[in-house]
N, CA, C and O atoms as a MOPAC input file, in Angstrom:
PM7 MOZYME 1SCF
protein

 N     21.43500 1  -120.57800 1  -166.14900 1
 C     21.23800 1  -119.51800 1  -165.18800 1
 C     20.04300 1  -118.67000 1  -165.62000 1
 O     19.83500 1  -118.40000 1  -166.80300 1
 N     19.29400 1  -118.27400 1  -164.64800 1
 C     18.14900 1  -117.41600 1  -164.94500 1
 C     18.59800 1  -115.95800 1  -164.93700 1
 O     19.71400 1  -115.63700 1  -164.52900 1
 N     17.71600 1  -115.09500 1  -165.39100 1
 C     18.03700 1  -113.66200 1  -165.47800 1
 C     18.45900 1  -113.06400 1  -164.13500 1
 O     19.46400 1  -112.35400 1  -164.09600 1
 N     17.73500 1  -113.31500 1  -163.01700 1
 C     18.18900 1  -112.76800 1  -161.72800 1
 C     19.55400 1  -113.31300 1  -161.30700 1
 O     20.36000 1  -112.59100 1  -160.72000 1
 N     19.81000 1  -114.58700 1  -161.60800 1
 C     21.10600 1  -115.16900 1  -161.25900 1
 C     22.23900 1  -114.48700 1  -162.02200 1
 O     23.29800 1  -114.20900 1  -161.46000 1
 N     22.00600 1  -114.22200 1  -163.30200 1
 C     23.01700 1  -113.55300 1  -164.11800 1
 C     23.25000 1  -112.13800 1  -163.59500 1
 O     24.39200 1  -111.68500 1  -163.50700 1
 N     22.16300 1  -111.43900 1  -163.24600 1
 C     22.28300 1  -110.07800 1  -162.71500 1
 C     23.06600 1  -110.08500 1  -161.40600 1
 O     23.94400 1  -109.24700 1  -161.20300 1
 N     22.75300 1  -111.02500 1  -160.51800 1
 C     23.47800 1  -111.13700 1  -159.24800 1
 C     24.95800 1  -111.44200 1  -159.48500 1
 O     25.83300 1  -110.91700 1  -158.79700 1
 N     25.21600 1  -112.30100 1  -160.47100 1
 C     26.59700 1  -112.65300 1  -160.80000 1
 C     27.38200 1  -111.40000 1  -161.20500 1
 O     28.49900 1  -111.18500 1  -160.73300 1
 N     26.79500 1  -110.57800 1  -162.07600 1
 C     27.47600 1  -109.36300 1  -162.52600 1
 C     27.62700 1  -108.35000 1  -161.39700 1
 O     28.62900 1  -107.63700 1  -161.34500 1
 N     26.65800 1  -108.27100 1  -160.49800 1
 C     26.76600 1  -107.37500 1  -159.34800 1
 C     27.92100 1  -107.80700 1  -158.43900 1
 O     28.68100 1  -106.97500 1  -157.94200 1
 N     28.03700 1  -109.11100 1  -158.23300 1
 C     29.12200 1  -109.63500 1  -157.39200 1
 C     30.47300 1  -109.35200 1  -158.03800 1
 O     31.41900 1  -108.94900 1  -157.36000 1
 N     30.56300 1  -109.56400 1  -159.35300 1
 C     31.81600 1  -109.28700 1  -160.06700 1
 C     32.17400 1  -107.80300 1  -159.94300 1
 O     33.33800 1  -107.46600 1  -159.72100 1
 N     31.18600 1  -106.91300 1  -160.08500 1
 C     31.44500 1  -105.47200 1  -159.98000 1
 C     31.91900 1  -105.11700 1  -158.57300 1
 O     32.83000 1  -104.30400 1  -158.41200 1
 N     31.31200 1  -105.71300 1  -157.56500 1
 C     31.72100 1  -105.44700 1  -156.18300 1
 C     33.13900 1  -105.95300 1  -155.93200 1
 O     33.93100 1  -105.28400 1  -155.27000 1
 N     33.45500 1  -107.12500 1  -156.45600 1
 C     34.81300 1  -107.65400 1  -156.30300 1
 C     35.83300 1  -106.76100 1  -157.00700 1
 O     36.93600 1  -106.55400 1  -156.50000 1
 N     35.46500 1  -106.23600 1  -158.17000 1
 C     36.36500 1  -105.32000 1  -158.87700 1
 C     36.61200 1  -104.05400 1  -158.06100 1
 O     37.73900 1  -103.56000 1  -158.01200 1
 N     35.56500 1  -103.52300 1  -157.41800 1
 C     35.73600 1  -102.32700 1  -156.58700 1
 C     36.62500 1  -102.62900 1  -155.38100 1
 O     37.46200 1  -101.80900 1  -155.00500 1
 N     36.44600 1  -103.80000 1  -154.77800 1
 C     37.30400 1  -104.18600 1  -153.65000 1
 C     38.75800 1  -104.33600 1  -154.09600 1
 O     39.67400 1  -103.88400 1  -153.40900 1
 N     38.96000 1  -104.96700 1  -155.23800 1
 C     40.31300 1  -105.14400 1  -155.76100 1
 C     40.95600 1  -103.78900 1  -156.04500 1
 O     42.13800 1  -103.58900 1  -155.76300 1
 N     40.18000 1  -102.86000 1  -156.60000 1
 C     40.70100 1  -101.52100 1  -156.87500 1
 C     41.05000 1  -100.79700 1  -155.58000 1
 O     42.05200 1  -100.08500 1  -155.52200 1
 N     40.23700 1  -100.97000 1  -154.54500 1
 C     40.52400 1  -100.32200 1  -153.26100 1
 C     41.80100 1  -100.88300 1  -152.64700 1
 O     42.58900 1  -100.13900 1  -152.06300 1
 N     42.00900 1  -102.18500 1  -152.77400 1
 C     43.18200 1  -102.82000 1  -152.17200 1
 C     44.44800 1  -102.50900 1  -152.96400 1
 O     45.47200 1  -102.15000 1  -152.38300 1
 N     44.38300 1  -102.64400 1  -154.27400 1
 C     45.58900 1  -102.48800 1  -155.10400 1
 C     45.82500 1  -101.06300 1  -155.57500 1
 O     46.97200 1  -100.67700 1  -155.79900 1
 N     44.77100 1  -100.27000 1  -155.73400 1
 C     44.95000 1   -98.87000 1  -156.06200 1
 C     44.57800 1   -98.46400 1  -157.47300 1
 O     44.00700 1   -97.38900 1  -157.65300 1
 N     44.87200 1   -99.26500 1  -158.47900 1
 C     44.54800 1   -98.95900 1  -159.86800 1
 C     45.02600 1   -97.56000 1  -160.27800 1
 O     44.22800 1   -96.73600 1  -160.72700 1
 N     46.30900 1   -97.30000 1  -160.12600 1
 C     46.87600 1   -96.03100 1  -160.54400 1
 C     47.04800 1   -95.02100 1  -159.42800 1
 O     47.76900 1   -94.03700 1  -159.59700 1
 N     46.41700 1   -95.23300 1  -158.31300 1
 C     46.59100 1   -94.35600 1  -157.15500 1
 C     46.88800 1   -95.24400 1  -155.95400 1
 O     46.63000 1   -96.44700 1  -156.01100 1
 N     47.41800 1   -94.69300 1  -154.87600 1
 C     47.77700 1   -95.54300 1  -153.73200 1
 C     46.56900 1   -96.30400 1  -153.18100 1
 O     45.56000 1   -95.70700 1  -152.80400 1
 N     46.69100 1   -97.60700 1  -153.14200 1
 C     45.63700 1   -98.43400 1  -152.57300 1
 C     45.90500 1   -98.71000 1  -151.10100 1
 O     46.83000 1   -98.15800 1  -150.50500 1
 N     45.09300 1   -99.55900 1  -150.54100 1
 C     45.20600 1   -99.87900 1  -149.11900 1
 C     46.56200 1  -100.51100 1  -148.81300 1
 O     47.17400 1  -100.19700 1  -147.79200 1
 N     47.03200 1  -101.39200 1  -149.68200 1
 C     48.32100 1  -102.05600 1  -149.43900 1
 C     49.46500 1  -101.05200 1  -149.36900 1
 O     50.29700 1  -101.12000 1  -148.46400 1
 N     49.51200 1  -100.13400 1  -150.30500 1
 C     50.59700 1   -99.15000 1  -150.32200 1
 C     50.48400 1   -98.21700 1  -149.13200 1
 O     51.48600 1   -97.89900 1  -148.49200 1
 N     49.26100 1   -97.77300 1  -148.82900 1
 C     49.08900 1   -96.85600 1  -147.70500 1
 C     49.44700 1   -97.53100 1  -146.39200 1
 O     50.04300 1   -96.89900 1  -145.51900 1
 N     49.09600 1   -98.80200 1  -146.23400 1
 C     49.45900 1   -99.53500 1  -145.02200 1
 C     50.97100 1   -99.69500 1  -144.92200 1
 O     51.54300 1   -99.54300 1  -143.84300 1
 N     51.61900 1  -100.00000 1  -146.04400 1
 C     53.07400 1  -100.14000 1  -146.04600 1
 C     53.74500 1   -98.82600 1  -145.65500 1
 O     54.72000 1   -98.82400 1  -144.90400 1
 N     53.22700 1   -97.71500 1  -146.16100 1
 C     53.79200 1   -96.40800 1  -145.80300 1
 C     53.61200 1   -96.12400 1  -144.31700 1
 O     54.51500 1   -95.59000 1  -143.67400 1
 N     52.45600 1   -96.47400 1  -143.77100 1
 C     52.23100 1   -96.28100 1  -142.33700 1
 C     53.20300 1   -97.11100 1  -141.50800 1
 O     53.73400 1   -96.63500 1  -140.50400 1
 N     53.43600 1   -98.35900 1  -141.93200 1
 C     54.37300 1   -99.21700 1  -141.20600 1
 C     55.79500 1   -98.66000 1  -141.28600 1
 O     56.52000 1   -98.68000 1  -140.29200 1
 N     56.19700 1   -98.16800 1  -142.44900 1
 C     57.53300 1   -97.58800 1  -142.58800 1
 C     57.67500 1   -96.33900 1  -141.72500 1
 O     58.71500 1   -96.13000 1  -141.10000 1
 N     56.63300 1   -95.50900 1  -141.68700 1
 C     56.67100 1   -94.31500 1  -140.83500 1
 C     56.77500 1   -94.68600 1  -139.36200 1
 O     57.48100 1   -94.02500 1  -138.60000 1
 N     56.07400 1   -95.74300 1  -138.96100 1
 C     56.13700 1   -96.18000 1  -137.56000 1
 C     57.54500 1   -96.65800 1  -137.21600 1
 O     58.03900 1   -96.38400 1  -136.12200 1
 N     58.19500 1   -97.36700 1  -138.13300 1
 C     59.57400 1   -97.81000 1  -137.89600 1
 C     60.51100 1   -96.61800 1  -137.75600 1
 O     61.34500 1   -96.57600 1  -136.85100 1
 N     60.36600 1   -95.63900 1  -138.67000 1
 C     61.21800 1   -94.44700 1  -138.60200 1
 C     60.99000 1   -93.68000 1  -137.31300 1
 O     61.93700 1   -93.19500 1  -136.69400 1
 N     59.74200 1   -93.57400 1  -136.91300 1
 C     59.42700 1   -92.84600 1  -135.68500 1
 C     60.02400 1   -93.55800 1  -134.47600 1
 O     60.53000 1   -92.90700 1  -133.56200 1
 N     59.96900 1   -94.88900 1  -134.46200 1
 C     60.57000 1   -95.64900 1  -133.37000 1
 C     62.07100 1   -95.43500 1  -133.29000 1
 O     62.62300 1   -95.27400 1  -132.20100 1
 N     62.73600 1   -95.43300 1  -134.44400 1
 C     64.18200 1   -95.18800 1  -134.46300 1
 C     64.50000 1   -93.77700 1  -133.98300 1
 O     65.47000 1   -93.56800 1  -133.25400 1
 N     63.68500 1   -92.81500 1  -134.39000 1
 C     63.90600 1   -91.43000 1  -133.96700 1
 C     63.73800 1   -91.28400 1  -132.45800 1
 O     64.50300 1   -90.56800 1  -131.81100 1
 N     62.74300 1   -91.96000 1  -131.90000 1
 C     62.53100 1   -91.90600 1  -130.44600 1
 C     63.74300 1   -92.47000 1  -129.72200 1
 O     64.20700 1   -91.87900 1  -128.74700 1
 N     64.26700 1   -93.61300 1  -130.18600 1
 C     65.44000 1   -94.19700 1  -129.54100 1
 C     66.66300 1   -93.30200 1  -129.69100 1
 O     67.48900 1   -93.22900 1  -128.78200 1
 N     66.78700 1   -92.62500 1  -130.82100 1
 C     67.89400 1   -91.68600 1  -131.01100 1
 C     67.79600 1   -90.53500 1  -130.01300 1
 O     68.79600 1   -90.14000 1  -129.41400 1
 N     66.60800 1   -90.00700 1  -129.84000 1
 C     66.41300 1   -88.90200 1  -128.88700 1
 C     66.65600 1   -89.37200 1  -127.45600 1
 O     67.29200 1   -88.66900 1  -126.67100 1
 N     66.15300 1   -90.55600 1  -127.11500 1
 C     66.36900 1   -91.09700 1  -125.76700 1
 C     67.86000 1   -91.31200 1  -125.52000 1
 O     68.37000 1   -90.96800 1  -124.45300 1
 N     68.55200 1   -91.87500 1  -126.49100 1
 C     69.99200 1   -92.10300 1  -126.34800 1
 C     70.76000 1   -90.80600 1  -126.17300 1
 O     71.64900 1   -90.71900 1  -125.32600 1
 N     70.42500 1   -89.80400 1  -126.96400 1
 C     71.10700 1   -88.51100 1  -126.84600 1
 C     70.83400 1   -87.87100 1  -125.49100 1
 O     71.72400 1   -87.25800 1  -124.90000 1
 N     69.61700 1   -88.01000 1  -125.00200 1
 C     69.26800 1   -87.45100 1  -123.69500 1
 C     70.04100 1   -88.14700 1  -122.58200 1
 O     70.53300 1   -87.49100 1  -121.66400 1
 N     70.15200 1   -89.46300 1  -122.65700 1
 C     70.89600 1   -90.21600 1  -121.64000 1
 C     72.36900 1   -89.81900 1  -121.66500 1
 O     72.97400 1   -89.60600 1  -120.61500 1
 N     72.94400 1   -89.72000 1  -122.85500 1
 C     74.35200 1   -89.32900 1  -122.96800 1
 C     74.55800 1   -87.93000 1  -122.39700 1
 O     75.52800 1   -87.69300 1  -121.67700 1
 N     73.66400 1   -87.01000 1  -122.70800 1
 C     73.78600 1   -85.64500 1  -122.18500 1
 C     73.65900 1   -85.62700 1  -120.66800 1
 O     74.39500 1   -84.90600 1  -119.99300 1
 N     72.73000 1   -86.41300 1  -120.12400 1
 C     72.54700 1   -86.45200 1  -118.66900 1
 C     73.77000 1   -87.04400 1  -117.97800 1
 O     74.22900 1   -86.51000 1  -116.96800 1
 N     74.29600 1   -88.13200 1  -118.50700 1
 C     75.48000 1   -88.75900 1  -117.91600 1
 C     76.67800 1   -87.82700 1  -118.02900 1
 O     77.46100 1   -87.71000 1  -117.08700 1
 N     76.82800 1   -87.17100 1  -119.15900 1
 C     77.93600 1   -86.23100 1  -119.33700 1
 C     77.84100 1   -85.07900 1  -118.34200 1
 O     78.84800 1   -84.67200 1  -117.76300 1
 N     76.65100 1   -84.56100 1  -118.14600 1
 C     76.45400 1   -83.48800 1  -117.17000 1
 C     76.75900 1   -83.97500 1  -115.76300 1
 O     77.38200 1   -83.25800 1  -114.98000 1
 N     76.33000 1   -85.17600 1  -115.43700 1
 C     76.58800 1   -85.75300 1  -114.12000 1
 C     78.08600 1   -85.94000 1  -113.88300 1
 O     78.58700 1   -85.63300 1  -112.80200 1
 N     78.79700 1   -86.43900 1  -114.88500 1
 C     80.24500 1   -86.64400 1  -114.76100 1
 C     80.94900 1   -85.30700 1  -114.56900 1
 O     81.84700 1   -85.19500 1  -113.73400 1
 N     80.55700 1   -84.30100 1  -115.32600 1
 C     81.17200 1   -82.97600 1  -115.16600 1
 C     80.87900 1   -82.39900 1  -113.78600 1
 O     81.74700 1   -81.77100 1  -113.18000 1
 N     79.68600 1   -82.60400 1  -113.29300 1
 C     79.30700 1   -82.08500 1  -111.97900 1
 C     80.11000 1   -82.77100 1  -110.86900 1
 O     80.56300 1   -82.12700 1  -109.92300 1
 N     80.27800 1   -84.10900 1  -111.00500 1
 C     81.04200 1   -84.85900 1  -110.00000 1
 C     82.52400 1   -84.48300 1  -110.07700 1
 O     83.16400 1   -84.26300 1  -109.04800 1
 N     83.06700 1   -84.41200 1  -111.29000 1
 C     84.48600 1   -84.09700 1  -111.45800 1
 C     84.76600 1   -82.62100 1  -111.18200 1
 O     85.88100 1   -82.24300 1  -110.82400 1
 N     83.76400 1   -81.81900 1  -111.34900 1
 C     83.74600 1   -80.41800 1  -111.26700 1
 C     84.61600 1   -79.59100 1  -110.56200 1
 O     84.46600 1   -78.36900 1  -110.59000 1

């Protein structure tokens, strides 16, 4: 390998190390962990929305039944 080839090789290795650090985190939350947290938050938010929708439907039906039976 010539000198420029060796220099390019080390530059590529350094860039790959920076990408690996960004993905894995190296002691701080990386892209993988942050993405996983976002996905978990989206699941929780979806469950919360369905809980609110269900409670609203139950309240509406209960009010309707009381009004009809009234």
